[in-house]
C-alpha positions in Angstrom: 36.9 11.6 17.2 33.5 13.1 18.6 32.8 16.3 16.1 30.0 18.1 17.7 31.1 21.9 16.1 29.1 20.9 12.3 26.2 19.7 14.5 25.9 22.4 17.0 26.6 24.9 13.6 23.7 23.3 12.4 21.8 23.5 15.0 22.2 27.0 15.7 21.4 27.3 12.0 17.7 25.9 12.2 17.5 27.9 15.2 17.9 31.0 13.2 15.7 30.0 10.7 12.6 29.4 12.7 13.2 32.7 14.6 13.8 34.8 11.0 11.1 33.1 9.5 8.7 33.9 12.4 10.3 38.0 12.3 9.7 38.1 8.2 6.1 37.0 8.5 5.3 39.4 11.5 6.9 42.3 9.8 5.7 41.6 6.4 1.8 41.3 8.0 2.8 44.7 9.8 4.4 46.0 5.5 0.6 45.0 4.3 -1.6 45.1 7.8 -4.3 48.0 6.7 -2.6 49.4 3.5 -3.5 48.6 0.2 -2.4 46.4 -2.8 0.9 47.3 -3.8 1.6 50.2 -0.6 3.6 49.1 2.5 5.0 50.2 5.4 8.6 50.7 4.3 10.3 50.1 6.9 8.7 46.8 8.2 9.1 46.0 4.4 12.9 46.4 5.7 12.5 43.9 8.0 10.3 41.4 6.6 13.2 41.6 3.6 16.4 41.2 5.5 14.9 38.9 7.7 13.6 36.0 5.0 16.9 36.8 2.9 18.4 35.7 6.1 16.3 32.9 6.9 17.2 32.0 3.8 20.8 32.1 4.7 20.4 29.9 7.9 18.5 27.6 5.9 21.7 27.3 3.0 23.5 26.9 6.3 21.4 23.6 8.1 21.5 22.5 4.2 25.4 22.4 4.1 26.1 20.7 7.3 24.0 18.1 6.8 25.1 17.0 3.9 29.0 17.8 5.4 28.0 14.6 8.7 26.8 12.4 5.6 29.8 12.9 3.2 32.1 13.5 6.3 31.1 9.7 7.5 30.1 11.4 10.3 28.7 8.2 12.3 28.4 10.4 15.9 25.2 11.6 14.5 22.0 10.1 14.0 21.0 11.1 10.8 24.5 9.9 9.0 24.9 6.6 10.9 21.2 5.4 10.0 20.9 6.5 6.3 24.6 6.7 4.8 27.6 4.0 4.6 31.5 4.0 3.6 30.5 2.8 0.6 27.8 4.6 -0.7 28.9 6.5 -3.5 28.6 10.6 -4.1 25.1 11.0 -5.8 23.9 8.3 -3.3 24.9 10.2 -0.6 23.3 13.0 -2.1 20.1 10.6 -1.7 20.8 10.2 1.5 19.9 13.5 2.3 16.1 13.7 2.2 15.6 10.0 2.7 15.0 10.7 6.4 11.7 12.8 7.1 14.3 15.9 8.8 16.1 16.0 5.4 12.7 15.8 3.0 11.5 18.4 5.5 14.4 20.6 4.6 14.2 20.2 1.0 11.1 21.0 0.7 12.1 24.3 3.1 15.2 25.2 0.7 12.7 25.6 -2.4 10.2 27.4 -0.5 13.4 29.8 -0.4 13.8 29.4 -3.3 10.9 30.3 -4.2 10.1 33.7 -1.9 13.2 35.5 -3.3 11.7 34.7 -6.9 8.4 36.2 -5.7 10.6 39.4 -3.8 12.4 39.9 -7.0 9.9 39.8 -9.4 6.5 40.4 -7.5 7.1 43.6 -5.6 3.2 44.7 -5.7 2.2 41.1 -4.2 5.5 41.1 -1.9 4.1 41.8 1.3 0.8 39.7 1.7 1.9 37.1 -0.3 5.3 37.0 1.5 3.6 37.2 5.0 2.6 33.7 4.4 5.3 32.3 2.7 6.9 33.5 5.9 4.4 32.3 7.9 4.8 28.4 6.3 8.2 28.5 6.6 7.6 29.4 10.1 5.7 26.4 10.8 8.1 23.9 7.7 11.4 25.1 10.0 9.7 23.9 13.5 9.6 20.0 12.3 13.2 19.9 11.9 13.7 22.3 15.3 15.1 19.6 17.7 14.2 21.8 20.9 12.2 21.3 24.0 9.5 24.3 25.5 7.8 23.3 28.6 8.6 19.6 28.6 7.3 19.7 25.0 9.7 18.5 22.0 9.5 20.9 18.8 10.4 18.8 16.3 12.8 16.3 15.0 16.6 17.4 14.9 19.1 15.7 12.2 21.5 17.2 14.1 21.0 14.6 17.3 23.7 12.6 18.5 23.7 8.9 17.8 24.6 8.7 21.4 21.2 10.6 22.5 19.0 8.3 20.3 19.9 5.0 21.0 20.3 3.8 24.5 22.7 1.1 24.6 25.6 -0.3 26.9 28.9 1.2 24.8 28.1 4.4 25.4 28.2 3.9 28.9 31.2 3.3 28.7 32.6 4.9 26.5 30.4 8.3 25.8 32.7 9.2 22.9 32.4 5.9 20.9 31.9 6.5 17.1 31.1 3.5 14.9 33.6 2.7 11.6 30.1 2.4 9.7 26.7 3.4 8.9 23.8 1.3 8.3 23.7 2.0 4.4 20.9 3.6 2.8 17.2 1.1 1.7 18.6 -0.7 -0.7 15.5 -0.1 -3.2 17.0 3.8 -2.6 19.7 2.8 -4.0 18.6 3.8 -8.0 19.1 6.8 -10.0 15.6 8.2 -9.4 16.1 8.9 -6.1 18.6 11.4 -6.5 16.2 13.0 -9.0 12.7 12.3 -7.6 12.5 13.6 -4.4 14.0 16.9 -5.2 11.4 16.9 -8.2 8.7 16.2 -6.1 9.4 18.2 -3.2 9.5 21.4 -5.7 5.5 20.7 -6.1 4.5 20.6 -3.1 6.2 24.0 -2.5 4.7 25.1 -5.6 1.4 24.6 -4.8 2.2 27.2 -1.8 2.4 30.0 -4.5 -0.8 29.6 -6.1 -2.2 29.4 -2.3 0.0 32.7 -1.8 -1.8 35.0 -4.3 -5.5 33.6 -3.1 -4.9 34.5 0.5 -3.6 38.1 -0.2 -6.4 38.5 -3.1 -8.7 37.5 -0.2 -6.8 40.0 2.2 -6.2 42.8 0.3 -10.0 42.5 -1.1 -8.7 42.5 -4.5 -10.2 39.2 -5.9 -9.7 39.2 -9.5 -5.6 40.8 -9.6 -4.6 37.9 -8.0 -5.2 35.5 -11.1 -3.1 36.4 -13.8 0.0 36.0 -11.2 -0.9 33.2 -10.2 -1.3 31.2 -13.0 1.6 31.3 -14.1 2.8 29.7 -11.1 0.0 27.0 -11.7 1.0 25.8 -14.4 4.6 25.6 -13.3 3.2 23.6 -9.9 1.2 21.2 -12.3 3.9 20.8 -14.8 6.4 19.7 -11.7 4.5 18.1 -9.6 3.0 16.0 -12.7 6.3 15.0 -13.9 7.4 14.4 -10.0 4.4 11.8 -10.4 5.6 9.6 -13.7 8.6 9.7 -12.6 7.3 7.9 -9.3 6.0 5.5 -11.5 8.7 4.6 -13.9 11.1 4.7 -10.6 8.7 2.1 -9.7 8.4 0.3 -12.8 11.7 -0.3 -13.4 12.8 -1.1 -9.4 9.7 -2.5 -7.8 8.4 -6.0 -8.8 4.9 -5.9 -8.0 5.1 -6.0 -12.1 3.5 -2.4 -12.9 4.4 1.0 -12.5 0.9 2.1 -9.7 -0.2 0.5 -6.9 -2.0 2.9 -5.0 -0.5 3.1 -2.2 -1.5 5.5 0.6 1.3 7.4 -0.5 0.4 7.1 -4.3 -2.7 8.4 -3.2 -1.9 11.4 -1.2 0.6 13.1 -3.8 -1.8 12.5 -6.5 -5.1 13.6 -5.5 -3.6 17.1 -5.0 -2.0 17.3 -8.4 -5.3 16.3 -9.8 -7.3 19.4 -7.8 -3.9 21.1 -8.8 -4.8 20.6 -12.4 -8.7 21.3 -12.3 -7.6 24.8 -10.3 -5.7 25.3 -13.3 -8.4 25.0 -15.7 -10.7 27.2 -12.9 -8.0 30.1 -13.0 -7.9 29.8 -17.5 -12.2 30.9 -17.3 -11.6 33.2 -14.7 -8.8 34.7 -17.6 -10.8 34.2 -21.1 -14.5 34.8 -19.4 -15.3 35.8 -16.2 -16.6 33.1 -14.8 -15.0 29.8 -12.2 -13.6 33.0 -10.0 -15.2 31.1 -6.7 -14.7 27.8 -7.8 -11.0 29.2 -8.9 -10.5 30.5 -4.8 -12.0 27.1 -3.9 -9.2 24.9 -6.1 -6.3 26.7 -5.0 -7.0 26.3 -1.8 -7.9 22.8 -1.8 -4.7 22.1 -3.0 -2.9 23.5 -0.8 -4.6 22.0 2.0 -4.3 18.4 0.7 -0.6 19.0 0.4 -0.5 19.2 4.3 -2.7 16.3 4.3 -0.4 14.4 2.3 1.8 15.8 4.9 0.5 14.5 7.9 -0.8 10.6 6.6 3.0 9.7 5.3 4.6 11.6 8.3 2.7 11.4 11.4 2.5 7.5 11.3 -1.2 7.2 11.1 -0.7 4.6 8.3 0.9 2.2 10.3 1.1 -1.1 7.9 -0.6 0.5 4.8 2.1 1.9 3.4 5.7 0.6 2.2 6.5 4.2 1.7 5.2 6.2 4.8 7.5 7.5 7.1 8.0 6.3 11.1 5.9 8.8 13.8 9.0 10.5 14.8 6.5 12.2 17.9 5.7 15.1 15.5 1.8 14.4 14.9 0.4 16.5 16.7 3.0 19.7 15.7 2.1 17.9 12.4 -2.3 18.6 13.3 -1.5 21.6 14.5 0.1 23.3 11.1 -2.5 21.0 8.8 -5.4 23.1 11.1 -4.1 26.4 11.6 -3.7 26.9 7.5 -7.1 25.0 6.7 -8.7 27.8 9.2 -7.3 30.6 8.3 -7.8 29.7 4.9 -11.4 28.2 4.9 -12.6 31.3 7.7 -11.3 34.1 5.6 -12.7 32.1 2.7 -16.3 32.0 4.1 -15.8 36.0 5.4 -15.4 36.9 1.9 -17.4 34.4 0.2 -19.8 37.0 -0.7 -18.0 39.5 -2.4 -15.7 37.2 -5.0 -17.3 38.5 -8.1 -19.7 36.2 -10.4 -20.7 36.1 -14.6 -23.6 36.9 -14.9 -23.7 34.8 -18.1 -25.7 32.0 -18.4 -23.9 29.0 -19.5 -25.5 27.0 -22.9 -24.6 23.8 -24.3 -22.9 25.6 -26.8 -20.2 27.2 -24.4 -16.5 25.3 -23.9 -17.0 27.2 -20.5 -19.4 24.8 -19.5 -17.6 21.6 -20.5 -14.5 23.1 -19.0 -15.7 23.2 -16.1 -17.7 19.2 -16.3 -14.0 17.9 -17.0 -12.8 19.7 -14.1 -15.1 18.7 -11.8 -14.6 14.9 -13.1 -11.0 15.7 -11.5 -12.0 16.5 -8.5 -14.5 13.7 -8.0 -11.4 11.5 -9.3 -9.5 12.9 -6.4 -12.5 12.9 -3.8 -12.8 9.0 -4.4 -9.8 8.4 -3.6 -9.2 10.5 -0.9 -11.8 8.8 0.7 -10.6 5.2 0.5 -6.7 6.0 1.4 -8.2 8.5 4.8 -9.5 5.1 6.2 -6.6 4.7 8.4 -7.4 8.3 9.8 -11.2 7.7 10.6 -10.0 4.8 12.7 -7.3 6.7 14.3 -9.5 9.5 14.7 -12.4 7.1 16.5 -10.2 4.6 18.2 -9.1 8.9 19.8 -12.4 9.4 20.7 -13.4 5.8 22.8 -15.2 4.4 19.5 -14.1 1.4 17.8 -14.0 0.9 14.1 -14.0 -2.1 12.0 -13.5 -0.4 8.9 -10.3 -1.5 6.9 -8.4 -0.9 3.4 -10.2 -3.2 0.1 -8.5 -5.7 0.4 -8.0 -5.6 -3.4 -6.9 -2.1 -3.6 -6.0 -2.0 -6.9 -9.3 -3.3 -8.3 -11.2 -1.0 -6.1 -9.8 2.6 -7.5 -8.9 1.2 -11.1 -12.9 0.1 -11.4 -13.9 4.3 -10.4 -10.4 5.3 -12.2 -10.8 4.4 -15.4 -14.4 5.9 -15.7 -13.1 9.5 -14.5 -9.8 9.0 -17.1 -13.3 7.9 -19.6 -14.4 11.8 -18.7 -11.2 13.2 -19.3 -10.6 12.1 -22.0 -14.1 12.6 -23.7 -14.1 16.6 -22.5 -10.2 17.8 -23.3 -11.2 16.6 -26.9 -14.4 18.6 -26.7 -14.1 21.4 -24.8 -10.6 22.1 -27.1 -12.3 22.2 -30.1 -15.4 24.2 -29.2 -12.7 26.6 -27.0 -11.2 28.1 -30.6 -14.6 28.6 -32.1 -17.8 30.1 -32.3 -20.3 27.5 -32.0 -23.6 26.8 -32.5 -25.7 23.2 -33.6 -24.0 23.0 -37.1 -20.4 24.3 -36.4 -19.8 22.0 -33.4 -21.2 18.8 -35.7 -18.7 19.8 -39.0 -16.0 19.5 -35.9 -17.0 16.6 -34.6 -17.3 14.5 -37.1 -14.0 13.8 -38.4 -12.7 13.1 -35.1 -15.6 10.9 -33.7 -15.8 8.7 -37.0 -11.9 8.0 -36.8 -12.0 7.2 -33.3 -14.9 5.0 -33.2 -14.1 3.3 -36.4 -10.0 3.0 -34.6 -11.9 2.0 -31.9 -13.9 -1.0 -34.0 -10.2 -2.0 -35.9 -8.2 -2.3 -32.0 -11.3 -4.8 -30.6 -11.6 -7.0 -33.9 -7.6 -7.5 -33.0 -8.0 -8.1 -29.7 -10.6 -10.8 -30.2 -8.0 -12.2 -33.2 -5.7 -12.5 -30.2 -8.3 -14.7 -27.8 -8.4 -12.1 -25.9 -11.6 -10.1 -24.5 -12.7 -6.1 -24.0 -15.0 -5.4 -21.5 -17.8 -2.6 -22.2 -15.4 -0.1 -19.4 -12.3 -0.8 -21.8 -13.8 -0.3 -24.9 -15.7 2.9 -23.8 -12.4 3.9 -22.5 -10.5 3.2 -25.8 -12.8 4.8 -27.9 -12.6 7.8 -25.4 -8.8 7.4 -25.4 -9.0 8.1 -29.6 -11.8 11.0 -29.0 -8.9 12.5 -26.8 -6.5 12.3 -28.9 -7.8 13.0 -32.6 -9.7 16.1 -31.2 -6.9 17.6 -30.1 -5.3 17.3 -33.1 -7.0 17.9 -35.0 -7.6 21.4 -33.8 -3.6 21.4 -32.6 -3.8 21.1 -36.7 -6.6 23.7 -37.6 -5.2 25.9 -35.7 -1.1 25.1 -37.6 -2.9 25.8 -40.6 -4.7 29.1 -39.9 -1.4 30.9 -38.6 -2.2 30.4 -35.0 -0.1 30.4 -32.6 0.4 26.8 -31.3 -2.2 25.4 -28.1 -0.2 23.8 -25.0 -3.3 23.1 -23.7 -4.0 20.9 -26.7 -0.5 18.8 -26.5 -0.7 18.6 -22.6 -4.9 17.0 -23.6 -3.1 15.1 -26.1 -0.5 13.5 -23.7 -3.3 12.7 -21.0 -5.2 10.6 -23.7 -2.0 9.5 -24.9 -1.5 7.7 -21.3 -4.9 7.0 -20.3 -4.3 4.5 -24.2 -0.8 3.1 -22.7 -2.4 2.8 -19.0 -5.2 0.4 -21.0 -3.1 -1.6 -23.0 -0.3 -2.2 -20.6 -1.8 -2.9 -17.6 -5.6 -5.0 -18.7 -3.5 -6.7 -21.6 0.2 -7.7 -19.2 0.7 -11.0 -20.3 3.1 -13.5 -18.1 4.9 -15.7 -20.4 6.8 -17.4 -17.7 3.6 -20.1 -17.0 5.4 -23.0 -15.7 4.2 -25.8 -18.3 6.9 -28.5 -16.7 3.8 -29.9 -15.1 6.0 -29.2 -11.6 5.3 -28.1 -7.9 8.1 -25.9 -7.5 8.0 -26.3 -3.6 4.7 -26.2 -1.7 6.2 -23.4 0.3 5.2 -21.2 -3.0 2.3 -19.2 -3.2 -0.2 -20.8 -5.9 1.1 -17.9 -7.9 4.7 -18.2 -8.1 4.2 -22.1 -8.5 2.4 -21.1 -12.2 3.6 -17.7 -13.3 7.1 -18.6 -13.1 9.8 -20.5 -15.0 12.8 -22.9 -13.3 16.0 -21.8 -14.9 18.5 -24.4 -14.1 21.8 -22.7 -14.9 23.2 -23.3 -18.4 20.1 -25.3 -19.4 17.7 -23.8 -21.5 14.4 -23.5 -21.0 11.4 -22.4 -23.6 9.1 -19.6 -22.7 6.6 -18.2 -25.0 8.0 -17.9 -27.8 11.7 -17.9 -26.3 13.9 -20.4 -25.5 16.2 -18.6 -22.0 18.8 -19.9 -19.8 20.2 -18.2 -16.7 23.9 -18.5 -17.2 25.3 -16.8 -13.8 25.6 -14.3 -11.0 27.3 -11.0 -12.3 28.1 -7.6 -9.6 28.7 -4.4 -10.3 32.4 -3.2 -10.1 31.8 0.9 -10.5 34.3 1.8 -13.0 34.1 -1.3 -14.8 30.8 -1.1 -18.0 28.2 -3.5 -17.4 28.9 -6.1 -14.8 31.7 -8.3 -13.6 30.9 -12.1 -13.7 31.2 -13.9 -9.6 33.3 -16.3 -11.1 35.9 -13.7 -11.8 36.5 -12.8 -8.9 38.1 -14.6 -5.1 36.1 -12.7 -2.3 37.7 -11.3 0.3 37.4 -10.5 4.2 36.1 -7.3 3.0 33.0 -7.2 1.2 33.9 -4.3 -0.8 36.8 -6.0 -1.7 37.9 -9.1 -4.6 40.6 -10.4 -5.7 40.4 -10.9 -9.8 41.0 -14.2 -10.6 41.6 -13.8 -14.5 41.8 -10.6 -16.7 38.8 -8.4 -16.3 37.9 -6.5 -19.8 35.6 -5.1 -22.3 36.7 -5.6 -26.0 40.2 -5.1 -25.9 40.5 -2.7 -22.5 41.6 -4.3 -19.4 40.4 -3.0 -16.2 41.3 -4.8 -13.9 44.7 -8.2 -14.3 44.5 -11.0 -12.6 45.6 -10.8 -9.4 44.4 -6.5 -8.5 42.1 -5.6 -6.1 38.7 -4.8 -7.7 36.1 -2.6 -5.9 32.4 -4.0 -6.0 29.1 -3.2 -4.4 28.2 -6.7 -3.2 24.7 -5.8 -2.0 22.8 -6.8 -5.5 23.4 -9.8 -7.2 22.6 -9.7 -10.9 21.4 -12.9 -12.8 21.8 -13.3 -16.0 19.7 -14.5 -18.3 19.6 -15.0 -22.3 16.0 -14.8 -24.3 16.6 -16.1 -27.9 13.3 -16.2 -29.9 12.6 -19.0 -31.7 11.7 -17.9 -35.2 13.9 -15.3 -36.0 17.5 -16.4 -34.2 17.4 -12.8 -32.4 19.1 -12.7 -28.6 19.0 -10.4 -25.8 20.4 -10.2 -22.7 18.8 -9.0 -18.7 20.0 -8.5 -15.5 17.4 -9.1 -12.8 18.6 -8.4 -9.6 18.5 -10.2 -6.6 19.0 -9.4 -2.6 18.2 -11.3 0.2 17.8 -9.2 3.2 16.4 -10.9 5.7 15.4 -7.0 7.6 13.0 -6.3 4.4 11.3 -9.6 4.1 13.9 -11.7 2.4 14.5 -11.3 -1.5 14.3 -8.1 -2.8 14.2 -8.3 -6.6 14.3 -5.7 -9.1 13.3 -6.3 -12.5 15.5 -5.7 -16.2 13.0 -4.9 -18.6 13.9 -5.6 -22.8 12.1 -2.5 -24.5 10.7 -2.8 -27.9 8.3 -0.7 -29.9 5.4 -2.3 -29.6 6.3 -3.5 -26.2 8.4 -4.0 -23.2 9.6 -8.1 -21.7 9.4 -7.7 -17.3 11.5 -9.7 -16.0 12.3 -10.4 -12.3 13.3 -12.9 -9.6 11.0 -14.8 -8.4 13.3 -17.4 -6.2 17.1 -18.3 -5.3 18.7 -21.0 -3.3 19.3 -19.7 0.5 23.2 -17.7 0.2 23.2 -18.5 3.8 22.3 -22.2 3.5 25.6 -24.3 3.0 26.0 -26.5 0.0 25.1 -29.8 0.7 28.0 -31.6 -1.3 28.2 -35.2 -2.1 30.9 -37.2 -0.4 34.6 -36.2 -1.5 35.8 -39.0 -4.7 40.0 -38.8 -4.5 41.5 -38.9 -7.9 45.2 -39.3 -7.7 46.6 -38.3 -10.7 49.7 -37.4 -12.5 50.2 -34.8 -15.1 48.3 -34.9 -18.2 45.4 -37.4 -16.9 41.6 -37.0 -17.8 38.8 -37.8 -15.9 35.0 -37.5 -16.0 33.5 -35.6 -13.3 29.4 -36.7 -13.7 29.0 -35.4 -17.5 31.8 -33.5 -18.0 35.6 -33.6 -18.4 38.6 -32.1 -17.2 42.1 -32.6 -17.8 44.9 -31.8 -15.2 47.4 -29.8 -16.5 49.9 -29.8 -14.5 51.2 -28.3 -10.8 52.1 -24.2 -10.1 53.0 -21.8 -7.9 49.8 -20.4 -6.0 50.3 -16.7 -6.3 48.1 -13.8 -4.4 45.6 -14.4 -6.6 43.5 -17.1 -3.7 43.6 -14.1 -0.7 46.7 -16.5 1.0 48.6 -13.5 2.5 51.2 -15.7 2.8 54.7 -14.9 4.7 58.3 -16.3 4.3 59.1 -19.4 4.3 55.6 -20.6 3.6 54.7 -22.7 0.8 51.4 -22.6 -1.6 50.7 -24.6 -4.8 47.5 -24.8 -7.4 46.6 -27.3 -9.5 45.9 -26.1 -12.9 42.8 -28.0 -14.3 41.0 -27.8 -17.4 37.1 -28.6 -16.9 35.4 -29.0 -20.4 31.0 -28.1 -19.9 28.9 -28.2 -22.1 29.0 -25.0 -23.2 32.6 -24.0 -22.5 35.7 -24.7 -20.9 36.8 -23.6 -16.9 40.1 -23.7 -15.5 40.1 -24.7 -12.3 42.6 -24.2 -9.2 42.6 -25.8 -5.8 44.9 -24.4 -4.0 47.1 -26.7 -1.3 49.1 -25.0 1.5 52.1 -25.1 4.1 52.2 -22.6 6.4 53.6 -22.5 9.8 53.9 -26.6 9.5 50.5 -27.0 9.0 48.7 -27.9 6.0 45.9 -26.8 4.4 43.4 -26.6 1.8 41.6 -23.9 -0.2 39.0 -25.6 -3.3 38.1 -23.9 -6.7 34.7 -24.4 -7.4 32.6 -24.3 -10.8 29.4 -23.5 -10.0 28.0 -23.1 -13.4 28.6 -27.2 -12.9 28.2 -27.6 -9.7 31.8 -28.8 -8.9 34.1 -28.5 -6.8 37.8 -29.9 -6.3 40.3 -30.2 -3.6 44.1 -30.3 -3.7 44.6 -32.9 -1.3 47.7 -34.4 -1.2 51.1 -34.4 -2.7 53.7 -37.5 -3.3 56.9 -35.8 -4.6 58.6 -39.9 -5.0 56.1 -40.5 -7.5 55.3 -37.1 -8.9 51.5 -37.9 -8.1 48.6 -35.4 -6.6 45.3 -36.7 -5.3 42.3 -34.8 -5.8 39.3 -34.4 -4.5 35.7 -34.1 -6.4 32.7 -33.5 -5.2 29.3 -32.4 -6.6 26.4 -30.5 -5.2 22.6 -29.5 -7.2 23.2 -27.0 -9.8 22.5 -23.2 -9.2 18.9 -22.4 -10.1 16.4 -19.3 -10.2 13.2 -19.2 -10.7 12.0 -16.3 -13.0 8.5 -14.3 -13.9 9.0 -12.6 -17.3 5.7 -10.3 -18.5 4.7 -8.8 -21.8 3.6 -5.5 -21.5 2.0 -4.0 -24.6 2.1 -0.4 -26.0 3.6 0.3 -22.5 5.6 3.0 -24.5 2.2 5.2 -24.9 2.0 5.6 -21.4 6.0 7.5 -21.0 5.3 9.4 -24.2 2.4 10.5 -23.7 3.8 11.5 -20.4 6.3 13.9 -22.1 3.5 15.1 -24.3 2.1 16.1 -21.3 4.8 17.7 -19.9 6.0 19.7 -23.7 2.0 21.1 -23.3 2.8 22.8 -19.7 6.2 24.0 -21.0 4.5 25.5 -24.6 1.5 27.1 -22.2 4.0 28.7 -19.7 6.1 29.7 -22.7 3.0 31.7 -23.7 2.3 33.2 -20.7 5.8 34.3 -20.1 5.0 38.0 -19.8 2.5 37.4 -17.5 4.7 38.3 -14.0 5.9 42.0 -15.7 2.8 42.6 -15.9 2.1 41.8 -12.5 5.0 44.1 -11.5 3.7 47.1 -13.7 1.0 49.3 -11.9 -2.9 48.4 -12.1 -4.7 48.1 -14.6 -8.8 48.6 -14.9 -10.5 45.4 -14.6 -11.9 44.2 -17.9 -15.6 44.8 -17.6 -17.5 41.7 -15.6 -19.6 40.3 -18.6 -17.5 37.9 -20.8 -17.2 39.4 -24.6 -17.4 36.4 -27.3 -13.6 36.7 -29.1 -13.0 34.8 -32.8 -9.7 33.0 -33.4 -7.2 35.6 -33.6 -3.0 35.1 -33.6 -2.9 36.6 -29.8 -5.3 34.0 -28.1 -3.2 31.9 -25.3 -4.5 29.2 -23.5 -3.2 26.3 -21.2 
């Protein structure tokens, strides 16, 4: 039955949220207009607070309404129908919430409501100017899901549009209240636990970039050019932590879900997130420089503002449709391109114009930076980050250049690089060299008084150890028959220096009983990440080389024929130091640990239900008895692949996943990964027999048998053990008076025995037969006839080509350095954040006189806190 109430309530809540954000923005503006920082018009402030609170309540209502239509399978709504289905578990229903554009916009709005409430509670002094900007951003974001028409112009795309209003199909003309019984489901590649946590983390990171931006604009607006730094710094740390972790979550998701063999593919959407994070980290270092030495304030303004504008630009790139086929991650255009451009240009013009207008009034340090000033090298490191971001930005924006030139009538032949990985990597590796080196150098100089002698003493040990370590690694690489070019050698040496220099300073601080440097720990993590990237990507080794001399198929690309191994079911094949065998197809059955062999299941008319042909158990625990109905997730097939080390006889099993989906280009393969301390074995399916193609069975050979007879079937033999009544296990749906019997065969294969039960049915005086198949052996047995007088039974045997898969496997050396470096980076951010935990309290206290513009040298002391 059509239910429009929940949609009407959700749409009304969106309208209320939009109006309340408009009122809040205007009221907060009036509250602080022509007032010094910390003083406000109380009446306008009350209106602003009330309006933003109402905005927050309305946003929470929109979230509740949208999730309700997904959770309750209200397929009369296009959003629920296009993103969910009846059989999704709850955690994937949560993922459905932000799979679409409207839901992801709503997630972004939700996080900014939470952040706005925190600012209202803990930053009273800055509340009015900062929240005026916050509410203004919310106004624009809420307009993206408004879904109303003003003067013939559509504003926003509503997540509460009815399916009949979105699709123009005949069924709605005959029955306007038609509601589909099921939805189209969640994208197969998004049915992963990372989809539950990665997007919220990423959008929280996006939302967090607004906070320092709002403080910076408020500082320019109120002519408080230095006081904004202290509260903004803490939020910048949080943003850098959350956005960085969110990016690496996406990298790990790609690593274990996609099959391109890595974790970063330089896709334009990946780049659109990576660019703002680089600039955000650079802005963090600028803010720290001002806090310590009263320098780089103008740089801090520029970088903080640029970070948020780049987030808006990333939004335009991914949601306007301008990327077209350049990215597999981008959204389709919902007609919001004009709004996105207005949104981006409004804040770009506001921010840049205000910055230019106030530029000359922003304090600058009269101090001349020399080679022995750590501030110089921190600044150089931040510059390296910005240059790296610029290189990625210029190339990623090529579709935007083409769209703009086409709009003004100029034909453009610009195209993205054919090999994007090579294009970006050749520059980004050198950026990594600079980041690793300057982070180590600046960290050592940061904590001491520097001159030629002290700096030489501090750099000698990590420098020599780095060179020795690099030399040792180069020798080991050459010993294993591999080469290392100049770029790799430089990155290796710089990465080792980054780790050792930061580690030496952290140990020095511990020895001197000075509080640990979060920056040093984070820098160590980033240097480890660079070493992990160098090892795992630069020396990834394909171990599934085709050594058979066979061409698998002329239709396959050369890479598939060259770099994959063909595995016949239950046959062993050599692969590197392993013997590998493919032993069957499995399926996910919720509630049962691991996966269930398809041979234990009989498929019913409902693809999400199967009947157990035998007990399904793990150890001594029986989860389903023979004949029970089993809930399954049929979309994905898991191919059981057993690896055995020829030298040690150690074995492990992987279950690479495959799904044949013609709408998404054929086979969707996801890897399974065996993790070792020093490397990963990364395996994925490259090809399987077409599941929609009928098997080519041989001509049936008939055998008339008595109980106890043995027959030979190819290389196997089968014993006919008798005939027994067939039960509902076969899904026969027998009625009273029907007859069903099944033969009981024990087939002995190469490695194990199989119970086979072909069925003979008499229903409504009609004879039917249900053959039984042994997929492992490529055999099918049919119960053809019964001779009750002579107690003879006739069975038909046919054979087919055995099942197979084509598998690709790679060894990823030292990839754990990347993941452990990520954790260390996050810990470093957390430590720096913890050290500045009192900044919020300081920010709400009465203003203190600003420190003198001229910095004073500071020796190491216990109270030193750096990011």
